KEMIKOL-200048 format. One record per residue (C-alpha): residue in one letter; x, y, z. Coordinates in steps of 0.2 Angstrom, whole numbers, plus 5000, padded with zeros to 4 digits. Layout:
AXYZ...
//
This chain:
M477148624841G476948514826S476548324827E478148274819T479248364832R480748254837L480848184854A482048244867A481648114880R480347974881L478947944894G479447824907A478347664910V478047684929A477547824940C477047844958I477747684964G477547674982I476347824982V474747744975L474147594983S474047434973V472247404977G471947304992T471847114989V472147124971S473246984967S474046994950S475646944941A476747064931G475847124915D474147104922W472747244921P471647194936Q470547354937I470147514928L471747604922G472847464926P473847404941N473747564951R472347654942T473547774934G473447724916I475247654917A475647474913A476747364923A478547404922D479047244912E477747284898Q478747304882L478047374866L478447374848D479347544842R478247544826W476747454820P476647374803D475847484789T474247384791G474247414810P474547294824R474247114821E472447054825I472546904837W470646884839K469046974837R467346934844P465547014845V465047104861G463447174868S463147354873G464047454886Y465647564888A466447454901G468247414897V469047244901T470247184914V471547044912V472246934926A473246774925G472846744907R470946774909L470046924902F468446994911L467147064900F465547154906H464147194894R462347194890E461347064880G459547094878D458847124896R460347044905E461947114911V463246984907T465046954915E466146834905A467846764908L468746734892D470446654887A471446814885E472446734871S471046654861G469446754866E468546594869T467246604883L467746504899W466146554909R464746674909A463546744923D462146864921H460746954930A459247044924T459247234920R457847364916F459047514914W458747644901P459747804901Q458847974904V460048064893G460647984877G462047864878G461947674878D460947554889G462447444894P463647444909L464947574911C466047514925V467647414922P467647244932T468847244947V469747084951A470247054969G471146894972D469846754968R468446874966V467846984952I466747134956T465547214944F464347364945G462947374933A462147534925D460547504936G461647494952M461847304954L463447264963T463947084960C465346974967L465846824957D467146684959V468546714947A468746524943S466946474940G465846634938R464846574953Q463946714962I464546744979W463446894984Q462447034976R461747204981H460447314972T461247474978R460047594969R458547514977E459347474994F460047654996D458847754987A460147814974A459747934960E459947854943G461047994935Y461148044917F461847874911G461547764926S462847704938G464647724932S465947734945S467047574945P467147494963L468847504973V469447364984I470547404998G470947255010D469347165014H468247315009V467347364993I467147544991V465747604980N465147784974V463347734976G462547904977G461247854990R460247965001E460247975020G462147965022A462447835009G463347934996V464847814997V464647645005G465947515011F465447335009R466347175015L467247095001D466846915008T464946935011G464347105003E463747165019P463747355021I464947405035W464947595033R464047745025A464747915021T464048085015D462448135006E463348164990P462648104973A463747994963S464948034949Y465647934935A467447944942A468147784949P468847804967T470747774969A471847714984V473347804991M474547765005I474747905018D475847875033D475847685029R473947685030P472747655015H471547795011A470247814997L470047964986V468247984980V467648114967T465748134969R464548234959Y465048394968R466548364979C468248274981L468448174997L469848085006L469047935016D469647805029P469247645020A469047555037Y467647665044G467147785031T467747935040V467948085029C469648155032W469448305022Q468448375007F468348514995P467048574982F467348504964G465948504951M464448604948R462548594946G461748574929P462148464915T463948424920V464848264924N466448214934A467148064926A469048064926T469847954940P470748064953L472648054950V473948054964F475848084961P477348134971A477948314973P479748364972D479648404991G479248224995G477448264998L475848204988R474948294975L473148264969L472448314952V470548304948T469948364931A468248384922S467548484907Y465948584907G466848744913I467448654929G469248634925S470548554936V471248564954C472948514958A473248514977A474448464990F473748355003H474048235018A472948145030T472048295038A472248435026V472248485007T472848644999P472648694981I474248734971W473448784955Q471748764947G470548824933V470048784915D471548854906S472848714909L471648574908A469748534908S469548344902Q467848264901Y468448084906C470248064900T471348034916P473048114914I474648014913F476048074926H477948054924D479448154929G478548304935R477448314919L475548274915T474948224898C473048224895I471748264881D470948424885G469148444880R467548344877D467048204866D465448284861V466148454858P467648454846P468948494844A470048424858T471848454862L473248344868K474248434881H475848414891I475848514907D477048554921A476348464936A477048594948T476348744940G474948694928K475948784914V475648704897L477348644890W476648604873Q474948564865E474348474849P472648564844N471348464835F472048304841G470348224844Y469648164860G470047994868T471047904882L472847864886V473847724892A475747724895A477047584894D478847564890G479247744886K477747774875L475947824875L474447734867A473047844863A471347774859K470247904851T468447904851D468347914832G469147744831E470947794827I472347724839L474047804840L475747754847L476647904853A478247964860D478248104872S479348234879P479348414887N479748484870G478348394859F477748234853E478048114839V476847994831L477647824829S476247734822R474347744819A472947624814R471047604814P470747424820L468847464824P467647594819G467147724832P466547764843L467847694855R467347754872A467747604883L469447614891A470847514883A471747374893L473647334890A474247164897N475747054891G475947144875R474147134870L473047284868Y471147254871L469947374863R468047374861N466747474853D464847454853T464847284844S466647214845L468047164856I469747154848C471447094854L472947164846D474847114846V475747274851G477147194862L478947144858P479146954853P479946864868A481646844859D481747034857Q481447064876D482847084888
//
């Protein structure tokens, strides 16, 4: 279907309300982006986020721009503060910035000696996780750090690679931590039963270990089942459902393969028409996708394979029984934007040669941040899609995940972080 196909119905702003757990003690106001992929790790912004229908011909208005160090870690935004995690020289640096001005409020750092085995950069990959008065970072060499949100004071720190004898991986540690209640759950990839480790949020003390699985680059996500929180974790070779209190593996199934492959997309949970839960995991490299029905003790594949979707690290957006995602790989063009029936895996429409990137949803629209530097404002429907606006505010590559908070879109490349005005003026909001 052509890129100028008219819209039949637009994508809604919120999905899986009440299904995906808002992460543990994360305390944020409406419009915040407190962790990877937003409020619920779905790529969907808060329900009150309102966007412009079109951008000026010159692109969204630039509010501020500042230099950054190396790394592909996206930012988080909570209560007017932006948290940036990057590398400067031989230090991994966490900075709290004023979200409206970009000015530094505090900074904290620690030494790093990381260098990737296979290409890529030397900076951190994991998005900071903000949980109440604490911000958690996970560096490329496995340094897990908890800082005070207000001051940047270090509360605790664990060198997970050294402590748990974890393999370095192709690009270092890259699975953003998950906070559920008073536990920090980390895809460590350690040996001797320390594939996934649960730490106390208050002290950093390890309280449980689970599996011998090597780590992936996929962030864990939380889900409520029978009024109890659980954690979904994609490792190097498997998908697991864990009890976050004790680390008990509730079920697991194979996902991934040996060789030069990567699991990097965040597992996505969404509601099924029958009232149950569905899980989608996806990867490229010939792995493809698995869509499964599940509950606390069992998981059953519904559809799977490479034909519907095989995405390198773009996490799909779910709404109204449909999935939207970029199929393919950043390093092996072309890539295709696809719209898929979530129940069957049938491709409803596709846009070939779209280019690889990641997606954010808000206010009935999609924001696509392509790795070549182009950003697009899209409208979406079962029958096709419409490009509302496009711009190139930063040169590529854009591999860090975008953040959307209070009408501001935050993007970074290898050298710069930019804040763009994409929201409706207050007078135009309901």
